[in-house]
DSSP file (Angstrom, degrees, kcal/mol; ACC not computed):
  #  RESIDUE AA STRUCTURE BP1 BP2  ACC     N-H-->O    O-->H-N    N-H-->O    O-->H-N    TCO  KAPPA ALPHA  PHI   PSI    X-CA   Y-CA   Z-CA
    1    1 A X              0   0    0      0, 0.0     2,-0.2     0, 0.0     0, 0.0   0.000 360.0 360.0 360.0 138.8  130.9   59.9  134.5
    2    2 A X        -     0   0    0      1,-0.1     0, 0.0     2,-0.1     0, 0.0  -0.460 360.0-151.7 -78.1 144.5  130.2   63.4  133.5
    3    3 A X  S    S+     0   0    0     -2,-0.2     2,-0.6     2,-0.1    -1,-0.1   0.674  79.2  75.7 -87.8 -18.9  127.8   65.6  135.5
    4    4 A X  S    S-     0   0    0      2,-0.0    -2,-0.1     3,-0.0    -1,-0.0  -0.835  83.4-130.7 -96.6 121.5  126.7   67.7  132.6
    5    5 A X    >>  -     0   0    0     -2,-0.6     4,-0.7     1,-0.1     3,-0.7  -0.341  14.2-123.6 -69.0 153.2  124.2   66.0  130.3
    6    6 A X  H 3> S+     0   0    0      1,-0.2     4,-1.7     2,-0.2     5,-0.2   0.734 104.0  71.9 -69.8 -22.4  125.0   66.0  126.6
    7    7 A X  H 3> S+     0   0    0      1,-0.2     4,-2.2     2,-0.2    -1,-0.2   0.877  93.3  54.0 -63.7 -36.9  121.6   67.6  125.8
    8    8 A X  H <> S+     0   0    0     -3,-0.7     4,-2.3     1,-0.2    -1,-0.2   0.881 104.8  55.8 -62.5 -37.0  122.7   70.9  127.3
    9    9 A X  H  X S+     0   0    0     -4,-0.7     4,-1.8     1,-0.2    -1,-0.2   0.903 107.6  47.8 -62.9 -41.2  125.7   70.8  124.9
   10   10 A X  H  X S+     0   0    0     -4,-1.7     4,-2.1     1,-0.2    -1,-0.2   0.901 110.0  52.5 -66.4 -41.0  123.4   70.5  121.9
   11   11 A X  H  X S+     0   0    0     -4,-2.2     4,-2.1     1,-0.2    -2,-0.2   0.896 107.3  52.5 -61.6 -40.6  121.2   73.3  123.1
   12   12 A X  H  X S+     0   0    0     -4,-2.3     4,-2.2     1,-0.2    -1,-0.2   0.900 108.4  50.7 -62.1 -41.1  124.2   75.6  123.4
   13   13 A X  H  X S+     0   0    0     -4,-1.8     4,-2.1     1,-0.2    -1,-0.2   0.908 110.2  48.8 -64.8 -40.9  125.3   74.8  119.9
   14   14 A X  H  X S+     0   0    0     -4,-2.1     4,-2.1     2,-0.2    -1,-0.2   0.872 110.7  50.9 -68.1 -35.3  121.8   75.6  118.5
   15   15 A X  H  X S+     0   0    0     -4,-2.1     4,-2.3     2,-0.2    -1,-0.2   0.892 109.7  50.6 -66.4 -39.0  121.7   78.9  120.5
   16   16 A X  H  X S+     0   0    0     -4,-2.2     4,-2.3     2,-0.2    -2,-0.2   0.900 110.0  49.8 -64.8 -40.3  125.1   79.8  119.1
   17   17 A X  H  X S+     0   0    0     -4,-2.1     4,-2.4     2,-0.2    -2,-0.2   0.911 110.2  50.8 -63.3 -42.1  123.9   79.1  115.5
   18   18 A X  H  X S+     0   0    0     -4,-2.1     4,-2.4     1,-0.2    -2,-0.2   0.910 110.6  48.9 -62.5 -42.7  120.8   81.2  116.1
   19   19 A X  H  X S+     0   0    0     -4,-2.3     4,-2.4     2,-0.2    -1,-0.2   0.894 111.6  48.6 -64.9 -39.5  123.0   84.1  117.4
   20   20 A X  H  X S+     0   0    0     -4,-2.3     4,-2.4     2,-0.2    -1,-0.2   0.888 111.9  49.5 -69.7 -36.2  125.3   83.9  114.4
   21   21 A X  H  X S+     0   0    0     -4,-2.4     4,-2.3     2,-0.2    -2,-0.2   0.888 111.4  49.7 -65.7 -38.6  122.3   83.8  112.0
   22   22 A X  H  X S+     0   0    0     -4,-2.4     4,-2.4     2,-0.2    -2,-0.2   0.893 110.3  50.1 -67.7 -39.0  120.9   86.9  113.8
   23   23 A X  H  X S+     0   0    0     -4,-2.4     4,-2.5     2,-0.2    -2,-0.2   0.929 111.1  49.3 -61.7 -45.8  124.2   88.6  113.5
   24   24 A X  H  X S+     0   0    0     -4,-2.4     4,-2.2     1,-0.2    -2,-0.2   0.896 110.5  50.7 -60.7 -41.3  124.3   87.8  109.8
   25   25 A X  H  X S+     0   0    0     -4,-2.3     4,-2.1     2,-0.2    -2,-0.2   0.908 110.8  47.8 -65.8 -42.3  120.8   89.1  109.3
   26   26 A X  H  X S+     0   0    0     -4,-2.4     4,-2.3     2,-0.2    -2,-0.2   0.899 111.3  51.3 -64.6 -39.2  121.5   92.4  111.1
   27   27 A X  H  X S+     0   0    0     -4,-2.5     4,-2.7     1,-0.2     5,-0.2   0.901 108.9  51.6 -63.5 -38.9  124.6   92.8  108.9
   28   28 A X  H  X S+     0   0    0     -4,-2.2     4,-2.4     2,-0.2     5,-0.2   0.885 108.2  51.6 -63.5 -39.6  122.5   92.1  105.9
   29   29 A X  H  X S+     0   0    0     -4,-2.1     4,-2.1     2,-0.2    -2,-0.2   0.936 113.3  44.4 -61.0 -47.1  120.1   94.9  107.0
   30   30 A X  H  X S+     0   0    0     -4,-2.3     4,-2.3     2,-0.2    -2,-0.2   0.923 114.7  47.2 -66.5 -45.7  122.9   97.4  107.4
   31   31 A X  H  X S+     0   0    0     -4,-2.7     4,-2.6     1,-0.2     5,-0.2   0.922 113.3  48.6 -64.4 -43.2  124.7   96.6  104.2
   32   32 A X  H  X S+     0   0    0     -4,-2.4     4,-2.4    -5,-0.2    -1,-0.2   0.896 111.6  49.9 -63.3 -39.6  121.4   96.7  102.2
   33   33 A X  H  X S+     0   0    0     -4,-2.1     4,-2.3    -5,-0.2    -1,-0.2   0.890 111.0  49.0 -66.4 -39.1  120.5  100.0  103.7
   34   34 A X  H  X S+     0   0    0     -4,-2.3     4,-2.3     2,-0.2    -2,-0.2   0.934 113.0  46.7 -65.8 -45.5  123.9  101.5  102.9
   35   35 A X  H  X S+     0   0    0     -4,-2.6     4,-2.4     1,-0.2    -2,-0.2   0.891 111.6  51.9 -64.2 -38.4  123.8  100.3   99.3
   36   36 A X  H  X S+     0   0    0     -4,-2.4     4,-1.9    -5,-0.2    -1,-0.2   0.902 110.1  49.1 -61.9 -41.6  120.2  101.6   99.0
   37   37 A X  H  X S+     0   0    0     -4,-2.3     4,-2.3     2,-0.2    -2,-0.2   0.890 109.5  51.7 -65.1 -39.1  121.4  105.0  100.3
   38   38 A X  H  X S+     0   0    0     -4,-2.3     4,-2.5     1,-0.2    -2,-0.2   0.937 112.0  45.7 -62.9 -45.8  124.3  105.1   97.9
   39   39 A X  H  X S+     0   0    0     -4,-2.4     4,-2.4     1,-0.2    -1,-0.2   0.819 110.0  55.7 -68.6 -29.1  121.9  104.3   94.9
   40   40 A X  H  X S+     0   0    0     -4,-1.9     4,-2.5     2,-0.2    -1,-0.2   0.925 109.7  45.4 -65.9 -44.0  119.5  107.0   96.3
   41   41 A X  H  X S+     0   0    0     -4,-2.3     4,-2.6     2,-0.2    -2,-0.2   0.929 113.7  49.2 -64.7 -44.7  122.2  109.6   96.2
   42   42 A X  H  X S+     0   0    0     -4,-2.5     4,-2.2     1,-0.2     5,-0.2   0.921 112.2  49.3 -59.3 -43.5  123.4  108.5   92.7
   43   43 A X  H  X S+     0   0    0     -4,-2.4     4,-3.1     1,-0.2     5,-0.3   0.914 111.2  48.3 -63.3 -43.9  119.8  108.6   91.5
   44   44 A X  H  X S+     0   0    0     -4,-2.5     4,-1.9     1,-0.2     6,-0.4   0.909 110.7  51.6 -63.6 -41.5  119.2  112.1   93.0
   45   45 A X  H  <>S+     0   0    0     -4,-2.6     6,-2.2     1,-0.2     5,-0.7   0.912 119.1  35.5 -63.0 -41.8  122.4  113.4   91.4
   46   46 A X  H ><5S+     0   0    0     -4,-2.2     3,-0.6    -5,-0.2    -2,-0.2   0.903 118.8  48.1 -79.5 -41.1  121.5  112.1   88.0
   47   47 A X  H 3<5S+     0   0    0     -4,-3.1    66,-0.2     1,-0.2    -3,-0.2   0.761 109.1  51.9 -77.2 -24.2  117.7  112.7   88.0
   48   48 A X  T 3<5S-     0   0    0     -4,-1.9    -1,-0.2    -5,-0.3    -2,-0.1   0.576 113.5-115.4 -84.7  -7.9  117.8  116.3   89.3
   49   49 A X  T < 5S+     0   0    0     -3,-0.6    -3,-0.2    -4,-0.3     3,-0.1   0.553  80.8 125.5  87.2   7.7  120.3  117.2   86.6
   50   50 A X  S   <S+     0   0    0     -5,-0.7     2,-0.5    -6,-0.4    -4,-0.2   0.893  79.8  37.1 -65.0 -38.4  123.1  118.0   89.0
   51   51 A X  S    S+     0   0    0     -6,-2.2     2,-0.5     0, 0.0    -2,-0.3  -0.970  71.2 173.8-113.4 118.5  125.3  115.6   87.0
   52   52 A X        +     0   0    0     -2,-0.5    -6,-0.0     1,-0.1    -5,-0.0  -0.894  12.3 154.1-126.0 100.5  124.7  115.6   83.3
   53   53 A X  S    S+     0   0    0     -2,-0.5    -1,-0.1     1,-0.1     8,-0.0   0.891  77.2  26.2 -90.5 -46.3  127.2  113.4   81.5
   54   54 A X  S >  S+     0   0    0      7,-0.1     3,-0.8     8,-0.1     4,-0.3  -0.010  81.3 152.4-111.5  28.0  125.4  112.4   78.3
   55   55 A X  T 3   -     0   0    0      1,-0.2     7,-0.1     2,-0.1    -3,-0.1  -0.426  69.9 -18.5 -72.1 129.1  123.0  115.3   77.8
   56   56 A X  T 3  S+     0   0    0     -2,-0.2    -1,-0.2     1,-0.1     3,-0.1   0.760  93.6 119.1  54.1  39.0  121.9  116.2   74.2
   57   57 A X  S <  S-     0   0    0     -3,-0.8     2,-0.3     1,-0.4    -2,-0.1   0.894  82.4 -51.6 -92.3 -62.0  124.6  114.4   72.3
   58   58 A X     >  -     0   0    0     -4,-0.3     4,-1.9     1,-0.0    -1,-0.4  -0.937  60.2 -81.0-161.6-177.5  122.6  111.9   70.3
   59   59 A X  H  > S+     0   0    0     -2,-0.3     4,-2.0     1,-0.2     5,-0.1   0.835 122.4  55.9 -66.5 -32.9  120.0  109.2   70.8
   60   60 A X  H  > S+     0   0    0      2,-0.2     4,-2.0     1,-0.2    -1,-0.2   0.931 110.4  44.3 -64.6 -45.4  122.5  106.5   71.9
   61   61 A X  H  > S+     0   0    0      2,-0.2     4,-2.3     1,-0.2    -1,-0.2   0.826 111.2  54.1 -71.2 -31.0  123.9  108.7   74.7
   62   62 A X  H  X S+     0   0    0     -4,-1.9     4,-2.5     2,-0.2    -1,-0.2   0.892 107.8  51.1 -65.9 -38.3  120.4  109.7   75.7
   63   63 A X  H  X S+     0   0    0     -4,-2.0     4,-2.4     2,-0.2    -2,-0.2   0.913 110.4  48.3 -63.7 -42.5  119.5  106.0   75.9
   64   64 A X  H  X S+     0   0    0     -4,-2.0     4,-2.4     2,-0.2    -2,-0.2   0.902 111.4  51.4 -63.5 -40.9  122.5  105.4   78.2
   65   65 A X  H  X S+     0   0    0     -4,-2.3     4,-2.1     2,-0.2    -2,-0.2   0.930 111.7  45.7 -61.8 -47.1  121.6  108.4   80.3
   66   66 A X  H  X S+     0   0    0     -4,-2.5     4,-2.6     1,-0.2     5,-0.2   0.892 111.7  53.2 -64.2 -40.1  118.0  107.1   80.8
   67   67 A X  H  X S+     0   0    0     -4,-2.4     4,-2.7     1,-0.2     5,-0.2   0.912 108.7  48.7 -62.9 -43.4  119.3  103.6   81.5
   68   68 A X  H  X S+     0   0    0     -4,-2.4     4,-2.1     2,-0.2    -1,-0.2   0.922 113.1  47.9 -63.0 -42.6  121.6  104.8   84.3
   69   69 A X  H  X S+     0   0    0     -4,-2.1     4,-1.7     2,-0.2    -2,-0.2   0.927 114.4  45.1 -63.5 -45.6  118.8  106.9   85.9
   70   70 A X  H  X S+     0   0    0     -4,-2.6     4,-2.6     1,-0.2    -2,-0.2   0.914 113.2  49.9 -67.0 -43.2  116.4  104.0   85.8
   71   71 A X  H  X S+     0   0    0     -4,-2.7     4,-2.8     1,-0.2     5,-0.2   0.879 108.0  53.7 -64.3 -37.8  118.9  101.4   87.1
   72   72 A X  H  X S+     0   0    0     -4,-2.1     4,-2.0    -5,-0.2    -1,-0.2   0.918 112.1  44.6 -62.1 -42.3  119.9  103.7   89.9
   73   73 A X  H  X S+     0   0    0     -4,-1.7     4,-2.5     2,-0.2    -2,-0.2   0.913 113.6  50.0 -67.4 -42.4  116.2  104.0   91.0
   74   74 A X  H  X S+     0   0    0     -4,-2.6     4,-2.6     2,-0.2    -2,-0.2   0.912 111.7  47.5 -65.0 -42.5  115.6  100.3   90.6
   75   75 A X  H  X S+     0   0    0     -4,-2.8     4,-2.7     2,-0.2     5,-0.3   0.889 110.4  53.3 -66.1 -38.1  118.6   99.3   92.6
   76   76 A X  H  X S+     0   0    0     -4,-2.0     4,-2.3    -5,-0.2     5,-0.3   0.950 111.6  45.9 -58.0 -48.5  117.6  101.8   95.3
   77   77 A X  H  X S+     0   0    0     -4,-2.5     4,-2.4     1,-0.2     5,-0.2   0.922 114.2  47.6 -62.2 -45.5  114.2  100.2   95.5
   78   78 A X  H  X S+     0   0    0     -4,-2.6     4,-1.9     1,-0.2    -1,-0.2   0.931 114.5  44.6 -64.0 -46.4  115.5   96.6   95.6
   79   79 A X  H  X S+     0   0    0     -4,-2.7     4,-2.4     1,-0.2    -1,-0.2   0.888 115.4  47.3 -67.9 -38.2  118.1   97.3   98.3
   80   80 A X  H  X S+     0   0    0     -4,-2.3     4,-2.7    -5,-0.3     5,-0.3   0.889 111.6  49.8 -71.2 -38.0  115.8   99.3  100.5
   81   81 A X  H  X S+     0   0    0     -4,-2.4     4,-2.2    -5,-0.3    -1,-0.2   0.876 112.6  48.8 -67.0 -34.6  113.0   96.7  100.2
   82   82 A X  H  X S+     0   0    0     -4,-1.9     4,-2.6    -5,-0.2     5,-0.2   0.923 112.7  47.4 -66.7 -45.1  115.5   94.0  101.1
   83   83 A X  H  X S+     0   0    0     -4,-2.4     4,-2.2     2,-0.2    -2,-0.2   0.941 116.1  42.5 -63.3 -48.8  116.7   96.0  104.1
   84   84 A X  H  X S+     0   0    0     -4,-2.7     4,-2.6     1,-0.2     5,-0.2   0.904 114.8  51.3 -66.3 -40.9  113.3   96.8  105.4
   85   85 A X  H  X S+     0   0    0     -4,-2.2     4,-2.1    -5,-0.3    -2,-0.2   0.914 111.1  47.3 -63.3 -43.2  112.0   93.3  104.8
   86   86 A X  H  X S+     0   0    0     -4,-2.6     4,-2.1     2,-0.2    -1,-0.2   0.904 112.7  49.8 -65.1 -40.5  115.0   91.7  106.6
   87   87 A X  H  X S+     0   0    0     -4,-2.2     4,-1.9    -5,-0.2    -2,-0.2   0.930 110.8  49.0 -63.5 -44.1  114.6   94.1  109.5
   88   88 A X  H  X>S+     0   0    0     -4,-2.6     5,-2.6     1,-0.2     4,-0.6   0.875 109.9  52.5 -63.6 -36.1  110.8   93.4  109.8
   89   89 A X  H  <5S+     0   0    0     -4,-2.1     3,-0.5     3,-0.2    -1,-0.2   0.882 106.9  53.1 -66.6 -37.4  111.6   89.6  109.7
   90   90 A X  H  <5S+     0   0    0     -4,-2.1    -2,-0.2     1,-0.2    -1,-0.2   0.882 111.8  44.0 -65.3 -37.9  114.1   90.0  112.5
   91   91 A X  H  <5S-     0   0    0     -4,-1.9    -1,-0.2     2,-0.2    -2,-0.2   0.513 118.1-112.9 -87.4  -2.3  111.6   91.7  114.7
   92   92 A X  T  <5S+     0   0    0     -4,-0.6     2,-0.3    -3,-0.5    -3,-0.2   0.684  76.9 116.2  86.8  18.4  108.8   89.3  113.8
   93   93 A X      < -     0   0    0     -5,-2.6    -1,-0.3    -6,-0.2    -2,-0.2  -0.893  62.1-118.4-117.7 149.9  106.5   91.6  111.9
   94   94 A X        -     0   0    0     -2,-0.3     2,-0.5    -3,-0.1    -9,-0.0  -0.479  34.2 -99.3 -82.4 158.1  105.6   91.3  108.2
   95   95 A X        -     0   0    0     -2,-0.1     2,-0.1   -10,-0.1    -1,-0.1  -0.651  47.4-149.7 -72.0 121.5  106.4   94.1  105.7
   96   96 A X     >  -     0   0    0     -2,-0.5     4,-1.6     1,-0.1     3,-0.4  -0.473  22.4-107.7 -98.2 171.5  103.1   96.0  105.3
   97   97 A X  H  > S+     0   0    0      1,-0.2     4,-2.9     2,-0.2     5,-0.2   0.752 111.4  65.2 -70.0 -25.3  101.7   97.9  102.4
   98   98 A X  H  > S+     0   0    0      2,-0.2     4,-2.3     1,-0.2    -1,-0.2   0.929 106.3  42.6 -63.9 -44.3  102.3  101.3  103.8
   99   99 A X  H  > S+     0   0    0     -3,-0.4     4,-2.3     2,-0.2    -1,-0.2   0.900 115.4  49.7 -67.7 -40.1  106.1  100.9  103.8
  100  100 A X  H  X S+     0   0    0     -4,-1.6     4,-2.1     1,-0.2    -2,-0.2   0.907 112.1  47.7 -64.7 -42.2  106.0   99.3  100.4
  101  101 A X  H  X S+     0   0    0     -4,-2.9     4,-2.8     2,-0.2     5,-0.2   0.881 109.5  53.9 -66.3 -38.3  103.8  102.2   99.0
  102  102 A X  H  X S+     0   0    0     -4,-2.3     4,-2.4    -5,-0.2    -2,-0.2   0.936 111.3  44.7 -61.2 -47.2  106.2  104.7  100.6
  103  103 A X  H  X S+     0   0    0     -4,-2.3     4,-2.2     2,-0.2    -2,-0.2   0.887 113.0  52.0 -64.4 -38.1  109.2  103.2   98.9
  104  104 A X  H  X S+     0   0    0     -4,-2.1     4,-2.5     2,-0.2    -2,-0.2   0.933 112.7  44.1 -62.3 -47.0  107.3  103.0   95.6
  105  105 A X  H  X S+     0   0    0     -4,-2.8     4,-2.5     2,-0.2    -2,-0.2   0.862 111.9  53.2 -68.4 -35.0  106.3  106.6   95.8
  106  106 A X  H  X S+     0   0    0     -4,-2.4     4,-0.7    -5,-0.2    -1,-0.2   0.892 111.7  46.4 -64.9 -39.3  109.8  107.7   96.8
  107  107 A X  H >< S+     0   0    0     -4,-2.2     3,-0.7     1,-0.2     4,-0.2   0.917 115.0  45.1 -69.3 -43.6  111.2  105.9   93.8
  108  108 A X  H >< S+     0   0    0     -4,-2.5     3,-1.9     1,-0.2    -2,-0.2   0.861 105.2  63.7 -68.1 -34.3  108.6  107.3   91.4
  109  109 A X  H >< S+     0   0    0     -4,-2.5     3,-0.8     1,-0.3    -1,-0.2   0.740  93.6  62.0 -61.9 -23.5  109.1  110.8   92.9
  110  110 A X  T << S+     0   0    0     -4,-0.7     3,-0.3    -3,-0.7    -1,-0.3   0.613  97.8  59.4 -76.0 -11.3  112.7  110.8   91.7
  111  111 A X  T X   +     0   0    0     -3,-1.9     3,-1.2    -4,-0.2     7,-0.4   0.244  66.8 110.9-103.8  12.5  111.5  110.6   88.1
  112  112 A X  T <  S+     0   0    0     -3,-0.8    -1,-0.2     1,-0.3    -2,-0.1   0.813  73.0  55.9 -60.8 -34.0  109.4  113.7   87.8
  113  113 A X  T 3  S+     0   0    0     -3,-0.3     2,-0.4   -66,-0.2    -1,-0.3   0.634 107.2  46.0 -80.2 -13.8  111.8  115.6   85.5
  114  114 A X    <>  -     0   0    0     -3,-1.2     4,-2.1     1,-0.1    -1,-0.2  -0.970  59.9-159.2-136.4 120.6  111.9  113.1   82.7
  115  115 A X  H  > S+     0   0    0     -2,-0.4     4,-2.4     1,-0.2     5,-0.1   0.831  95.4  53.1 -67.3 -32.6  108.9  111.3   81.2
  116  116 A X  H  > S+     0   0    0      2,-0.2     4,-2.4     1,-0.2     5,-0.3   0.910 109.8  47.3 -69.2 -41.4  111.0  108.4   79.7
  117  117 A X  H  > S+     0   0    0      1,-0.2     4,-2.4     2,-0.2     5,-0.2   0.907 112.4  51.4 -63.4 -41.5  112.6  107.7   83.1
  118  118 A X  H  X S+     0   0    0     -4,-2.1     4,-2.6    -7,-0.4    -2,-0.2   0.926 111.2  47.4 -60.3 -46.4  109.2  107.8   84.7
  119  119 A X  H  X S+     0   0    0     -4,-2.4     4,-2.2     1,-0.2    -2,-0.2   0.945 116.0  42.0 -62.8 -50.6  107.8  105.3   82.1
  120  120 A X  H  X S+     0   0    0     -4,-2.4     4,-2.6     1,-0.2    -1,-0.2   0.872 115.7  50.0 -67.3 -36.8  110.6  102.8   82.3
  121  121 A X  H  X S+     0   0    0     -4,-2.4     4,-3.1    -5,-0.3     5,-0.3   0.924 110.4  49.6 -67.4 -44.3  110.8  103.1   86.1
  122  122 A X  H  X S+     0   0    0     -4,-2.6     4,-2.0    -5,-0.2    -2,-0.2   0.914 113.6  46.7 -59.7 -43.8  107.1  102.6   86.5
  123  123 A X  H  X S+     0   0    0     -4,-2.2     4,-1.9    -5,-0.2    -2,-0.2   0.925 114.5  47.1 -64.7 -45.4  107.2   99.5   84.3
  124  124 A X  H  X S+     0   0    0     -4,-2.6     4,-2.3     2,-0.2    -2,-0.2   0.903 112.1  49.1 -64.7 -42.9  110.3   98.1   86.1
  125  125 A X  H  X S+     0   0    0     -4,-3.1     4,-2.6     1,-0.2    -1,-0.2   0.876 109.3  53.3 -65.3 -36.7  108.8   98.7   89.6
  126  126 A X  H  X S+     0   0    0     -4,-2.0     4,-2.3    -5,-0.3    -1,-0.2   0.911 109.5  48.3 -63.4 -41.0  105.6   97.0   88.5
  127  127 A X  H  X S+     0   0    0     -4,-1.9     4,-2.5     2,-0.2    -2,-0.2   0.917 112.0  49.2 -64.3 -43.0  107.5   94.0   87.3
  128  128 A X  H  X S+     0   0    0     -4,-2.3     4,-2.7     2,-0.2    -2,-0.2   0.923 112.2  47.8 -62.7 -44.5  109.5   93.8   90.6
  129  129 A X  H  X S+     0   0    0     -4,-2.6     4,-2.2     2,-0.2    -1,-0.2   0.896 112.3  48.8 -66.0 -39.8  106.3   94.1   92.7
  130  130 A X  H  X S+     0   0    0     -4,-2.3     4,-2.5     2,-0.2    -1,-0.2   0.920 112.3  49.4 -64.0 -43.1  104.6   91.4   90.7
  131  131 A X  H  X S+     0   0    0     -4,-2.5     4,-2.7     1,-0.2     5,-0.2   0.933 111.7  47.7 -60.3 -47.2  107.6   89.2   91.0
  132  132 A X  H  X S+     0   0    0     -4,-2.7     4,-2.1     1,-0.2    -1,-0.2   0.877 112.0  50.8 -64.3 -37.1  107.8   89.7   94.8
  133  133 A X  H  X S+     0   0    0     -4,-2.2     4,-1.6     2,-0.2    -1,-0.2   0.923 112.3  45.9 -65.6 -44.0  104.1   89.0   95.1
  134  134 A X  H  X S+     0   0    0     -4,-2.5     4,-1.3     1,-0.2    -2,-0.2   0.913 113.6  48.7 -66.6 -42.1  104.3   85.8   93.1
  135  135 A X  H  < S+     0   0    0     -4,-2.7    -1,-0.2     1,-0.2    -2,-0.2   0.884 109.9  52.6 -64.5 -38.2  107.4   84.6   95.0
  136  136 A X  H  < S+     0   0    0     -4,-2.1    -1,-0.2     1,-0.2    -2,-0.2   0.840 105.0  55.7 -67.1 -33.6  105.8   85.4   98.4
  137  137 A X  H  <        0   0    0     -4,-1.6    -1,-0.2     1,-0.2    -2,-0.2   0.844 360.0 360.0 -69.9 -32.6  102.7   83.3   97.5
  138  138 A X     <        0   0    0     -4,-1.3    -1,-0.2    -3,-0.2    -2,-0.2   0.427 360.0 360.0 -94.4 360.0  104.7   80.1   96.8
């Protein structure tokens, strides 16, 4: 007859699963933050005019330029909100409005030089925030 009860064995398995889930969550935080940083750099390079690929050719290329700028900002916002949200969940605190407002203002701040990028980014960020609010409620 065994001296170690089987219940301890089950508890060890659940602790191992929790540790692996925690490892996965930390990895998710880091990867999301890295991707957010990459999109932030891409956004800054395009929105400050440091890189101008499609400038003043015709309306189609201007549309492509605006789309690249807006998508870079939107991906930055999504990845950073995911990273911060996952981190806050790991430490047991909710994502508060100050952090969300900071990311929102940081995203909008990148669009100062172009009114079209500002308009589309503001519209896109509003849609993302409404979506996140609705998903959180259910």
